[in-house]
C-alpha positions as CSV (number, residue, x, y, z in Angstrom):
1,M,62.4,-76.1,-91.3
2,K,61.8,-79.1,-89.1
3,Q,58.9,-81.2,-87.9
4,L,55.9,-80.3,-85.7
5,N,54.5,-82.4,-83.9
6,L,48.0,-68.8,-104.2
7,I,46.6,-67.7,-111.3
8,F,43.9,-65.5,-111.1
9,L,46.0,-64.3,-114.0
10,S,45.7,-67.6,-115.7
11,T,43.0,-68.8,-118.0
12,L,41.4,-70.8,-115.3
13,L,40.3,-69.8,-111.8
14,I,39.7,-72.6,-109.4
15,F,36.9,-72.1,-106.9
16,T,35.0,-73.6,-104.1
17,S,32.0,-72.2,-102.3
18,C,31.2,-72.2,-98.6
19,A,27.8,-70.7,-99.5
20,S,25.5,-70.4,-102.5
21,G,25.8,-67.5,-104.9
22,P,28.8,-65.8,-106.6
23,A,31.8,-64.2,-105.0
24,N,32.7,-60.7,-104.0
25,R,33.6,-57.2,-105.2
26,N,36.8,-55.8,-103.9
27,N,37.8,-52.2,-102.9
28,K,41.3,-52.3,-104.4
29,S,42.2,-51.7,-108.1
30,F,42.0,-54.7,-110.4
31,N,43.3,-54.7,-114.0
32,A,40.6,-56.3,-116.1
33,N,41.9,-59.0,-118.4
34,D,39.9,-61.2,-120.8
35,S,41.8,-64.2,-119.5
36,I,40.7,-63.6,-115.9
37,T,37.5,-65.0,-114.6
38,V,36.0,-62.5,-112.1
39,H,33.2,-63.4,-109.7
40,T,31.2,-60.9,-107.7
41,I,28.8,-61.0,-104.8
42,A,26.1,-58.3,-104.8
43,N,27.0,-57.4,-101.2
44,A,29.0,-54.3,-100.4
45,D,29.9,-55.7,-97.0
46,T,31.9,-58.6,-98.4
47,I,35.4,-58.7,-97.0
48,T,38.1,-60.2,-99.2
49,L,41.3,-61.6,-97.8
50,V,44.1,-63.0,-99.9
51,F,46.7,-65.4,-98.3
52,A,50.1,-66.4,-99.7
53,G,52.4,-69.1,-98.5
54,D,56.1,-68.9,-97.6
55,I,58.1,-65.9,-98.8
56,M,61.7,-67.2,-98.6
57,Q,65.1,-65.9,-99.4
58,H,67.7,-68.6,-100.3
59,Q,71.3,-67.7,-101.3
60,A,70.5,-68.1,-105.0
61,Q,67.8,-65.5,-104.6
62,L,70.2,-63.1,-103.0
63,D,72.7,-63.7,-105.7
64,A,70.1,-63.1,-108.5
65,A,68.7,-59.9,-106.9
66,K,72.1,-58.3,-106.2
67,T,72.8,-55.1,-108.1
68,E,75.5,-52.4,-107.9
69,N,73.2,-50.3,-105.7
70,G,71.7,-53.0,-103.5
71,Y,69.0,-55.6,-104.3
72,D,66.2,-55.6,-106.9
73,Y,63.1,-57.8,-106.4
74,S,60.9,-56.1,-108.9
75,S,60.5,-59.2,-111.0
76,Y,59.1,-61.3,-108.2
77,F,55.5,-60.4,-108.2
78,K,55.0,-58.6,-111.5
79,N,52.8,-61.3,-113.0
80,I,50.5,-61.5,-110.0
81,D,50.6,-58.2,-108.1
82,S,47.1,-57.2,-109.4
83,L,45.8,-60.3,-107.6
84,I,47.5,-59.4,-104.4
85,H,46.1,-55.9,-104.7
86,N,42.6,-57.2,-105.4
87,S,41.6,-57.6,-101.8
88,D,40.8,-55.7,-98.6
89,L,43.8,-57.3,-96.9
90,S,46.6,-59.5,-98.3
91,I,48.6,-61.6,-95.9
92,G,51.9,-63.5,-96.5
93,N,54.3,-65.6,-94.4
94,L,57.7,-63.8,-94.2
95,E,59.9,-66.8,-93.5
96,T,63.2,-64.9,-93.1
97,P,64.4,-62.1,-90.8
98,I,65.0,-58.8,-92.5
99,G,68.4,-57.9,-91.2
100,T,71.6,-56.1,-92.0
101,P,74.7,-57.2,-94.0
102,P,76.1,-59.8,-94.5
103,Y,72.9,-61.4,-95.9
104,S,72.5,-65.2,-96.1
105,G,70.2,-68.0,-97.2
106,Y,69.6,-71.4,-95.6
107,P,70.0,-72.5,-92.9
108,M,70.3,-69.1,-91.1
109,F,68.2,-66.7,-93.2
110,N,68.9,-63.0,-93.4
111,A,67.3,-60.9,-96.1
112,P,67.7,-57.2,-97.1
113,K,65.1,-54.6,-96.6
114,E,64.4,-54.5,-100.3
115,L,62.6,-57.8,-100.0
116,A,60.1,-56.3,-97.6
117,K,59.8,-53.2,-99.8
118,A,58.9,-55.5,-102.8
119,C,56.2,-57.2,-100.6
120,K,54.8,-53.8,-99.8
121,D,54.8,-52.7,-103.5
122,A,53.2,-56.0,-104.5
123,G,50.2,-55.2,-102.2
124,F,50.8,-57.2,-99.0
125,D,49.2,-55.5,-96.1
126,I,50.2,-58.0,-93.4
127,L,53.3,-60.1,-93.0
128,L,53.5,-63.0,-90.6
129,T,56.8,-63.3,-88.7
130,A,56.3,-66.3,-86.3
131,N,57.9,-69.3,-87.9
132,N,60.9,-71.6,-87.3
133,H,63.3,-69.1,-88.8
134,S,62.2,-66.2,-86.6
135,V,65.3,-66.3,-84.5
136,D,67.9,-67.1,-87.2
137,R,69.6,-63.8,-86.6
138,Y,68.8,-63.7,-82.9
139,S,67.6,-60.5,-81.2
140,K,69.1,-58.2,-83.8
141,G,67.2,-60.0,-86.6
142,I,63.9,-59.9,-84.7
143,T,64.3,-56.2,-83.9
144,N,65.4,-55.2,-87.3
145,T,62.5,-57.1,-89.0
146,I,60.0,-55.3,-86.8
147,L,61.5,-51.9,-87.3
148,T,61.8,-52.4,-91.0
149,L,58.2,-53.4,-91.4
150,D,57.1,-50.5,-89.2
151,S,59.0,-48.1,-91.4
152,L,57.3,-49.5,-94.5
153,K,53.9,-49.3,-92.7
154,I,53.4,-53.0,-93.2
155,D,51.3,-54.6,-90.4
156,H,52.9,-57.6,-88.9
157,L,52.4,-60.1,-86.1
158,G,54.1,-63.1,-84.5
159,T,57.3,-61.6,-83.1
160,Y,57.7,-58.7,-80.8
161,L,60.3,-56.5,-79.1
162,N,59.1,-57.4,-75.7
163,K,56.2,-58.8,-73.7
164,D,54.5,-55.4,-73.4
165,E,54.6,-55.0,-77.2
166,R,53.2,-58.5,-77.6
167,D,50.3,-57.8,-75.1
168,T,49.5,-54.6,-76.9
169,H,49.6,-55.7,-80.5
170,H,48.6,-59.4,-80.5
171,P,46.1,-60.3,-81.7
172,L,46.3,-57.9,-84.6
173,I,42.8,-56.4,-85.0
174,K,42.0,-54.8,-88.4
175,E,38.7,-53.0,-89.0
176,V,37.4,-53.6,-92.5
177,K,34.1,-52.2,-93.7
178,G,32.9,-51.7,-90.1
179,Y,33.9,-55.2,-88.9
180,K,36.8,-56.2,-86.7
181,I,39.0,-59.1,-87.8
182,A,41.4,-60.5,-85.3
183,F,44.5,-62.2,-86.7
184,F,46.7,-64.5,-84.7
185,N,50.1,-66.0,-85.6
186,Y,52.0,-68.9,-83.9
187,T,54.8,-71.3,-84.7
188,Y,55.7,-74.8,-83.4
189,G,59.2,-73.7,-82.7
190,T,62.4,-71.9,-83.7
191,N,64.7,-74.6,-84.8
192,G,66.0,-75.2,-81.4
193,I,67.4,-71.7,-81.0
194,A,66.4,-70.0,-77.7
195,I,64.2,-67.0,-78.1
196,P,66.4,-64.1,-76.8
197,E,65.0,-61.9,-74.0
198,P,63.2,-59.6,-74.0
199,N,62.0,-60.5,-77.5
200,V,58.9,-62.6,-77.9
201,V,58.0,-65.2,-80.6
202,N,54.5,-66.6,-80.4
203,L,54.7,-70.4,-79.9
204,I,51.9,-72.8,-80.1
205,D,50.6,-73.0,-76.6
206,T,46.9,-73.7,-76.1
207,L,46.8,-71.8,-72.8
208,E,48.3,-68.7,-74.4
209,I,46.1,-69.1,-77.5
210,K,43.0,-69.4,-75.3
211,R,43.9,-66.1,-73.5
212,D,44.5,-64.4,-76.9
213,L,41.1,-65.5,-78.2
214,S,39.4,-64.2,-75.1
215,Q,41.2,-60.9,-75.5
216,A,40.0,-60.7,-79.1
217,D,36.4,-61.2,-77.9
218,Q,36.8,-58.5,-75.2
219,K,37.9,-56.1,-78.0
220,G,34.8,-56.9,-80.0
221,A,36.3,-59.0,-82.7
222,D,33.7,-60.2,-85.3
223,L,36.0,-62.8,-86.8
224,K,39.1,-64.6,-85.6
225,I,41.7,-66.0,-88.0
226,V,44.6,-68.1,-86.9
227,C,47.7,-68.2,-89.1
228,I,49.9,-71.1,-87.9
229,H,53.3,-72.6,-88.7
230,W,53.0,-76.4,-88.2
231,G,53.1,-79.8,-89.8
232,D,55.7,-82.0,-91.4
233,E,58.0,-80.7,-94.1
234,Y,57.3,-82.1,-97.6
235,H,54.2,-84.1,-96.5
236,T,51.2,-83.3,-98.6
237,K,48.8,-84.5,-95.9
238,P,48.3,-82.9,-92.5
239,N,49.4,-85.0,-89.6
240,K,47.4,-86.0,-86.6
241,A,48.7,-83.2,-84.5
242,Q,47.6,-80.6,-87.1
243,K,44.1,-82.1,-87.2
244,R,43.7,-82.2,-83.5
245,L,44.9,-78.7,-83.0
246,A,42.6,-77.4,-85.9
247,Q,39.6,-79.0,-84.2
248,W,40.6,-77.5,-80.8
249,L,41.0,-74.0,-82.4
250,I,37.6,-74.2,-84.0
251,K,36.0,-75.5,-80.8
252,N,37.5,-72.5,-79.0
253,G,36.0,-70.0,-81.4
254,V,38.4,-69.6,-84.2
255,D,36.6,-69.0,-87.5
256,H,39.3,-69.9,-90.1
257,I,42.8,-71.4,-90.0
258,I,45.6,-70.7,-92.5
259,G,48.7,-73.0,-92.3
260,S,52.3,-72.9,-93.4
261,H,55.7,-74.7,-93.0
262,P,55.5,-78.0,-94.9
263,H,56.8,-76.1,-98.1
264,V,54.3,-78.2,-100.1
265,I,50.6,-77.8,-100.6
266,Q,48.3,-79.6,-98.2
267,P,44.5,-79.8,-98.6
268,I,41.9,-77.2,-97.8
269,H,39.2,-78.6,-95.5
270,L,35.8,-77.1,-95.0
271,E,34.5,-77.7,-91.5
272,I,30.7,-77.4,-91.1
273,D,29.2,-77.4,-87.6
274,S,26.4,-79.9,-87.5
275,I,24.4,-77.8,-85.1
276,T,25.0,-74.2,-86.1
277,D,26.0,-74.7,-89.8
278,K,29.0,-72.5,-89.1
279,K,31.6,-72.9,-91.9
280,S,35.3,-72.8,-91.1
281,V,38.1,-73.0,-93.6
282,I,41.2,-75.0,-92.7
283,A,44.0,-74.5,-95.2
284,Y,46.6,-76.8,-93.8
285,S,49.5,-75.6,-95.9
286,L,49.7,-73.0,-98.7
287,G,53.2,-74.3,-99.7
288,N,55.9,-72.1,-100.9
289,F,55.1,-68.7,-102.4
290,I,58.6,-67.9,-103.6
291,S,61.8,-69.7,-102.9
292,N,64.8,-71.5,-104.5
293,M,63.5,-74.9,-103.5
294,S,63.6,-77.5,-106.3
295,K,62.4,-80.7,-104.7
296,T,59.3,-82.1,-106.2
297,E,56.2,-80.1,-105.2
298,T,58.2,-77.3,-103.4
299,D,58.6,-75.0,-106.5
300,G,55.2,-73.3,-106.0
301,G,52.1,-73.1,-103.8
302,L,48.5,-71.9,-103.3
303,L,47.2,-68.4,-103.3
304,I,43.8,-68.4,-101.7
305,K,41.1,-65.7,-101.7
306,L,38.7,-65.9,-98.7
307,D,35.4,-63.9,-99.1
308,L,33.6,-63.3,-95.9
309,F,30.0,-61.9,-95.7
310,K,26.9,-61.9,-93.7
311,K,24.1,-64.3,-94.7
312,N,20.9,-64.5,-92.6
313,N,22.7,-62.4,-90.0
314,K,25.5,-65.1,-89.7
315,W,29.0,-65.0,-91.2
316,D,29.4,-67.1,-94.3
317,C,32.3,-67.5,-96.7
318,Q,33.5,-68.5,-100.2
319,V,37.0,-69.7,-101.0
320,Y,38.9,-69.5,-104.2
321,Y,42.3,-71.1,-104.8
322,T,44.8,-70.9,-107.6
323,L,48.4,-72.0,-108.1
324,V,51.6,-70.1,-108.5
325,W,54.9,-71.5,-109.7
326,T,58.4,-70.0,-109.1
327,G,60.4,-69.5,-112.2
328,R,64.1,-69.9,-111.1
329,P,66.8,-68.3,-113.3
330,I,68.5,-71.7,-113.8
331,I,65.3,-72.9,-115.5
332,T,63.9,-69.7,-117.1
333,N,67.3,-68.2,-118.1
334,E,66.1,-64.9,-116.7
335,K,68.2,-62.8,-114.4
336,N,65.9,-63.1,-111.4
337,F,63.2,-65.2,-109.9
338,T,59.6,-64.6,-111.0
339,L,56.3,-66.0,-110.0
340,Y,54.1,-67.3,-112.8
341,P,50.4,-68.4,-113.0
342,A,50.4,-72.2,-112.9
343,L,47.1,-72.8,-114.6
344,G,46.3,-72.6,-118.3
345,E,48.7,-72.0,-121.1
346,N,51.8,-69.9,-120.9
347,N,53.5,-68.6,-124.0
348,E,56.2,-66.7,-122.1
349,L,58.1,-69.7,-120.8
350,S,60.6,-71.9,-122.6
351,K,59.5,-75.5,-123.2
352,N,61.8,-76.7,-120.4
353,A,60.4,-74.2,-117.9
354,Y,56.8,-74.8,-119.0
355,N,57.3,-78.6,-118.5
356,K,58.6,-77.9,-115.0
357,L,55.4,-75.8,-114.3
358,I,53.2,-78.6,-115.6
359,I,54.9,-81.1,-113.3
360,F,54.2,-78.8,-110.3
361,R,50.6,-78.3,-111.5
362,K,50.0,-82.0,-111.9
363,H,51.1,-82.8,-108.3
364,A,49.2,-79.8,-106.9
365,N,46.0,-80.7,-108.6
366,K,46.3,-84.2,-107.3
367,V,46.5,-83.0,-103.8
368,M,43.5,-80.6,-104.2
369,K,41.5,-83.2,-106.1
370,H,42.0,-86.2,-103.8
371,N,42.6,-84.6,-100.4
372,S,40.3,-81.6,-100.1
373,D,36.8,-81.6,-98.9
374,S,34.3,-79.7,-101.1
375,I,37.1,-78.1,-103.1
376,K,36.4,-78.4,-106.8
377,P,37.7,-76.7,-109.9
378,W,35.5,-73.8,-111.1
379,N,34.7,-75.6,-114.3
380,S,34.1,-79.1,-112.7
381,K,30.8,-80.8,-113.4
């Protein structure tokens, strides 16, 4: 957590289009609800990806989840799990090692396996593990995280047992509806903690990234998506280094970029190539997905849905975004933490909690309204 160098369940869905026409159908179950606005693309080949921000585990979260028999995170995603399931692939940033007792929060995170199990149950298919807290529990933490995710059959990328594992499994290539999507994950650093050998944590290194992109091409990747841990904490605008690196990535063949680390929302930029008309989404920061952070703008984040489809024999896209807010027990008077839709009315929350949600929404909408290119609310005129 230093410096570099996503409701649909609400009464309003926010949308932006990277192409004309409505959005996609998905192949996972979706619970119809009159309050949900659903958009479809008449194209069976549409690929839907959902991305969530930082999944964190502070001490207050550990305390709230503790039970006589372990830890219970069933409340976390109950209001939004249909959304996470409503995709071909859902990806989240796991910003804590999954270790063994004793567990701990900031600054040296260490979460129980029940957190990973809750992510699996909520519908996450892929978890990103390269971030500045990857090495908080040293080699044991890296190893246990990998083994736990493997046992739960959750795909992951960003950290590896050794170089051979890294060379074999990065980039992570997933075949969806006959197309190969290559996912990449990198972090700016590990909070000054040396990466223990023989473990590997993917760092932002343009030479290494270029080799990875070439490897993806050799394996026949149709699309390349970089998930990257970068930027300045608590800054709602991307810094110059982020912008430069984003341009470099796109120039070198990356199709879309999903960012994390600042713990606040940063804008989504739509890059359109002036010659080829290729459209690339740059989501600079999705903010926090769930955490115990209370500083202004850190108590929620973006959940985005990226629809990818062929148009005139070229890849095109549509992007939806919505807001999620973390209900902390100290505010909601509930036993555990719960994610809530952050758009529209909410009759479940107390007046105090709802006011906190509104404050988050106000700040988030300001970022999206004033700092995002071609990103408009669904109902804007």
